[in-house]
C-alpha positions as CSV (number, residue, x, y, z in Angstrom):
1,M,110.1,144.0,88.9
2,S,113.3,142.0,88.6
3,Y,115.4,141.5,85.5
4,D,114.6,137.8,85.7
5,M,110.8,138.4,85.6
6,M,111.1,141.0,82.8
7,Y,113.2,139.0,80.4
8,N,112.9,135.3,81.6
9,P,109.3,134.6,82.3
10,I,108.9,131.0,83.6
11,N,106.1,128.5,83.8
12,I,105.8,127.0,87.3
13,D,104.2,123.6,86.6
14,R,103.3,122.3,90.0
15,N,102.5,118.8,88.9
16,Y,105.8,118.5,87.1
17,L,107.7,119.8,90.1
18,L,105.9,117.4,92.4
19,K,106.8,114.5,90.1
20,L,110.5,115.6,90.3
21,G,110.3,115.2,94.1
22,F,109.7,118.8,95.3
23,S,107.1,119.4,98.0
24,N,104.2,121.8,97.9
25,D,106.0,124.0,100.4
26,D,109.0,124.1,98.1
27,I,106.9,125.1,95.2
28,N,105.0,127.7,97.2
29,M,108.3,129.4,98.2
30,L,109.4,129.5,94.5
31,T,106.0,131.0,93.5
32,Y,106.1,133.6,96.3
33,V,109.5,134.9,95.3
34,Y,108.7,134.9,91.6
35,N,105.3,136.7,92.1
36,N,107.0,139.3,94.3
37,G,109.8,140.1,91.8
38,G,112.6,138.5,93.8
39,K,116.0,137.4,92.6
40,F,117.0,133.8,92.4
41,T,120.6,133.8,93.4
42,P,121.3,131.9,96.7
43,N,122.7,135.0,98.3
44,A,119.6,137.1,97.5
45,L,117.3,134.3,98.6
46,Q,119.1,134.1,102.0
47,Q,118.6,137.8,102.4
48,Y,114.9,137.2,102.0
49,G,115.0,135.0,105.1
50,Y,115.4,131.6,103.6
51,T,117.9,129.1,105.0
52,Y,120.9,128.1,102.9
53,E,119.3,124.7,102.0
54,Q,116.0,126.4,101.1
55,A,117.8,129.0,99.0
56,K,119.7,126.3,97.1
57,K,116.4,124.4,96.4
58,I,114.5,127.5,95.3
59,A,117.3,128.5,92.9
60,Y,117.5,125.0,91.5
61,M,113.7,124.9,90.9
62,Y,113.9,128.2,89.1
63,A,116.7,126.9,86.9
64,I,114.5,124.0,86.0
65,C,111.5,126.1,85.3
66,S,113.4,128.6,83.2
67,G,115.0,125.9,81.1
68,K,118.5,126.4,82.3
69,I,118.5,122.8,83.6
70,S,117.0,120.1,81.4
71,I,115.6,116.9,82.9
72,E,114.5,115.0,79.8
73,T,116.7,112.0,79.5
74,K,117.2,109.0,81.8
75,E,120.7,110.2,82.7
76,E,119.4,113.7,83.5
77,M,116.7,112.3,85.7
78,I,119.2,110.1,87.6
79,K,121.5,113.1,88.1
80,H,118.5,115.2,89.3
81,L,117.3,112.6,91.8
82,R,120.8,112.0,93.2
83,K,121.0,115.7,93.7
84,M,117.7,115.7,95.5
85,F,118.2,112.6,97.7
86,G,122.0,112.2,97.9
87,S,124.3,109.9,96.1
88,D,124.4,107.5,99.0
89,Y,120.6,107.1,99.2
90,R,119.3,103.5,98.6
91,I,115.7,102.4,98.1
92,S,114.5,100.0,100.8
93,M,111.3,98.3,101.9
94,Q,110.6,101.3,104.1
95,D,110.1,103.3,100.9
96,L,107.2,101.1,99.9
97,A,103.8,102.2,101.2
98,V,102.5,100.0,104.1
99,S,99.9,97.4,103.0
100,K,96.4,98.2,104.1
101,I,95.1,94.8,102.8
102,T,95.3,91.9,105.2
103,T,92.1,90.0,104.3
104,I,90.2,89.7,101.0
105,P,86.7,88.5,100.4
106,R,86.2,84.8,99.5
107,F,83.9,83.5,96.9
108,A,82.7,80.0,95.9
109,L,80.9,78.2,93.1
110,V,78.1,75.7,93.7
111,S,77.5,72.7,91.4
112,G,75.9,69.3,91.3
113,I,72.7,70.1,93.2
114,V,69.9,67.9,91.7
115,D,67.0,68.3,94.1
116,E,64.4,71.0,93.2
117,P,64.1,73.8,94.0
118,Y,67.6,73.9,95.4
119,T,69.0,73.8,91.9
120,I,68.6,77.5,91.9
121,W,72.0,77.7,93.5
122,N,73.9,75.9,90.8
123,S,76.4,78.4,89.4
124,K,76.0,77.1,85.8
125,N,72.6,78.8,85.8
126,Y,74.3,82.2,85.7
127,Q,77.3,84.0,84.1
128,G,80.2,86.0,85.3
129,I,80.0,87.6,88.8
130,N,76.5,86.2,89.2
131,M,77.9,82.7,89.3
132,L,79.7,83.4,92.6
133,Y,78.6,83.3,96.2
134,K,80.0,85.3,99.1
135,V,81.6,83.0,101.6
136,S,81.0,83.6,105.3
137,D,82.6,80.5,106.9
138,V,84.6,77.5,106.0
139,S,84.9,74.4,108.2
140,G,86.4,70.9,107.7
141,K,83.7,69.5,105.4
142,N,81.5,72.5,104.7
143,I,81.4,76.0,103.1
144,T,78.8,78.5,104.2
145,I,77.6,81.2,101.7
146,E,75.3,84.1,101.8
147,T,73.0,84.9,98.8
148,K,69.9,86.7,97.7
149,K,68.9,83.8,95.6
150,R,65.9,82.1,97.3
151,P,64.3,78.8,96.4
152,T,60.6,78.7,96.7
153,L,60.0,75.9,99.2
154,K,56.6,74.1,99.3
155,Y,55.0,73.4,102.6
156,G,56.9,70.6,104.4
157,Q,60.0,70.7,102.1
158,P,63.1,70.1,104.2
159,K,65.8,72.8,104.9
160,V,68.4,70.1,105.1
161,I,69.5,67.6,102.5
162,Q,71.8,65.1,104.2
163,N,75.4,65.5,103.1
164,V,74.5,68.1,100.6
165,L,73.2,71.4,102.1
166,E,71.5,73.0,105.0
167,I,69.6,76.3,105.0
168,K,70.7,78.1,108.2
169,G,68.3,81.1,108.0
170,I,68.3,84.7,107.0
171,N,71.0,87.2,107.9
172,S,70.7,90.9,108.7
173,K,71.0,91.8,105.0
174,N,68.0,89.7,104.2
175,E,70.2,87.1,102.5
176,V,69.8,83.3,102.7
177,V,72.6,81.6,104.7
178,V,73.3,78.1,103.3
179,T,75.9,75.6,104.3
180,F,77.1,73.2,101.5
181,N,79.1,70.1,101.7
182,K,82.4,70.7,99.9
183,N,81.5,68.0,97.4
184,Y,79.0,70.6,96.0
185,C,80.8,73.9,96.6
186,R,84.3,75.1,95.6
187,L,86.3,78.0,96.9
188,C,87.7,80.3,94.2
189,N,91.2,81.4,93.9
190,R,92.1,85.1,94.1
191,F,95.0,87.1,92.8
192,I,96.9,89.9,94.6
193,I,99.0,92.7,93.3
194,V,102.3,92.7,95.1
195,A,105.3,95.0,95.3
196,S,108.7,93.8,96.3
197,L,112.4,94.5,96.0
198,K,112.9,90.7,95.3
199,R,112.3,89.3,91.9
200,P,109.6,86.6,92.0
201,E,110.2,83.2,90.2
202,F,106.6,82.9,89.0
203,H,104.0,85.6,88.4
204,H,100.8,86.4,86.4
205,G,102.4,89.5,84.9
206,M,105.0,91.9,86.2
207,Y,106.6,95.3,85.9
208,E,110.3,95.7,86.7
209,I,111.1,99.3,87.8
210,L,114.6,100.7,87.7
211,C,115.0,103.3,90.4
212,F,117.4,106.3,90.1
213,E,120.1,104.9,92.4
214,G,120.1,101.5,90.7
215,T,117.7,99.5,92.8
216,R,115.1,97.4,91.0
217,A,111.6,97.1,92.3
218,Y,109.0,94.6,91.1
219,V,105.2,95.0,90.9
220,Y,103.5,91.7,90.0
221,A,100.4,89.6,90.2
222,T,100.4,86.3,92.1
223,S,97.8,83.9,93.4
224,A,96.5,84.5,96.9
225,G,94.9,81.0,97.2
226,T,91.6,80.2,98.8
227,G,92.4,81.0,102.5
228,D,91.0,83.9,104.5
229,I,94.3,85.7,104.9
230,A,96.2,87.1,101.8
231,K,99.3,84.9,101.4
232,Y,102.4,87.0,101.2
233,R,105.7,87.6,103.1
234,A,105.1,90.8,105.0
235,G,108.9,91.4,105.5
236,T,109.7,91.5,101.8
237,Q,106.4,92.2,100.1
238,R,103.5,94.7,100.1
239,V,100.0,94.0,98.8
240,Y,98.1,96.9,97.2
241,D,95.2,95.3,95.3
242,Y,93.4,92.1,94.7
243,G,90.8,90.5,92.4
244,L,89.2,87.4,91.1
245,F,88.8,87.5,87.4
246,P,91.8,87.1,85.1
247,G,90.6,90.0,82.9
248,D,91.1,92.4,85.8
249,I,94.8,91.6,86.3
250,R,96.3,93.9,83.7
251,A,94.5,97.1,84.7
252,K,95.1,96.6,88.4
253,L,98.7,95.7,87.8
254,E,99.3,98.8,85.7
255,R,97.7,101.1,88.2
256,V,99.8,99.9,91.1
257,A,103.0,99.9,89.0
258,M,102.4,103.5,87.9
259,A,102.0,104.6,91.5
260,M,105.0,102.7,92.6
261,Y,107.1,104.1,89.7
262,N,106.3,107.7,90.8
263,R,106.8,106.9,94.5
264,L,110.2,105.3,94.0
265,H,111.3,107.9,91.4
266,G,111.7,105.4,88.6
267,V,113.8,106.1,85.6
268,G,112.9,103.1,83.6
269,V,110.3,100.3,83.5
270,Q,109.8,97.1,81.7
271,M,106.7,94.9,81.5
272,E,107.0,91.1,81.5
273,P,104.2,88.8,80.5
274,A,102.9,86.1,82.9
275,N,105.1,83.0,83.2
276,K,102.4,81.2,85.1
277,K,98.7,80.9,84.3
278,Y,96.1,82.2,86.8
279,D,93.2,79.8,87.5
280,V,90.1,81.0,89.3
281,L,89.4,77.4,90.2
282,E,92.3,75.4,91.6
283,K,92.6,72.0,90.2
284,V,91.2,69.4,92.6
285,H,89.9,65.9,92.3
286,N,86.2,65.8,93.3
287,N,82.7,65.3,91.9
288,L,82.1,69.0,91.0
289,E,81.6,70.1,87.5
290,D,84.4,72.3,86.2
291,E,83.1,75.8,85.8
292,S,86.5,77.4,85.2
293,E,86.0,78.0,81.5
294,V,82.8,79.9,82.1
295,I,84.0,82.1,84.9
296,E,87.3,83.1,83.2
297,E,85.5,84.6,80.2
């Protein structure tokens, strides 16, 4: 057994070392040498068959685990990360994970139906998520939705109400497919959680992350609009989550910001409150009842 193992036992905290930027392979090398009573000088480590760079990294990890090197303050973390990645390294868009989200589900509210039994589809009859309908198609004057809510039609009752709605049939999921005139159906807005190296002018809440080499990254919520494609600039932004209800923004924003902070080796973070209100229903002038207060609860 080596002198180091007898008199300087260390705690190899894998999660901590991973957060500092070391790989699992790096940690495995450190653990192997330690468990086998090896010495941790660069020369000794090279004699064990490790390259010069590997020997330096193993010795450095050992110094951290044994307490010879402290990484507690922001300044110590910056010094450590510059040692790991080089003083000339700069965070770029390539350091942000590629977006996997290109489309997000669309939902709509129905209002103003007066003919029975079709009033079953009026959103005001329900609360929260049950007020919403999954949208399958949008055309110039119409919105088509899919729903498990079925009106009980008497014999001879029409499946079409001129300029109001048309029951198209039943889909493969045993849902009713209904097309509504846009005077009776409104698309809902959505929010997306975006990461960018460019500070946004408006947002629904934002985290500003200071990276070790001075770059600032921004994770924020912004409106996606009512279109089928998530609206963002792919060259300068990445989308990592989305949602509909205002009450979901904070948790989703925090989750993405925490992941981004770790990925970009952040050394500081600041949360900024929204400077623009998020509305589930965009303000439009039509004959629909305004359901926004109900759905935002």
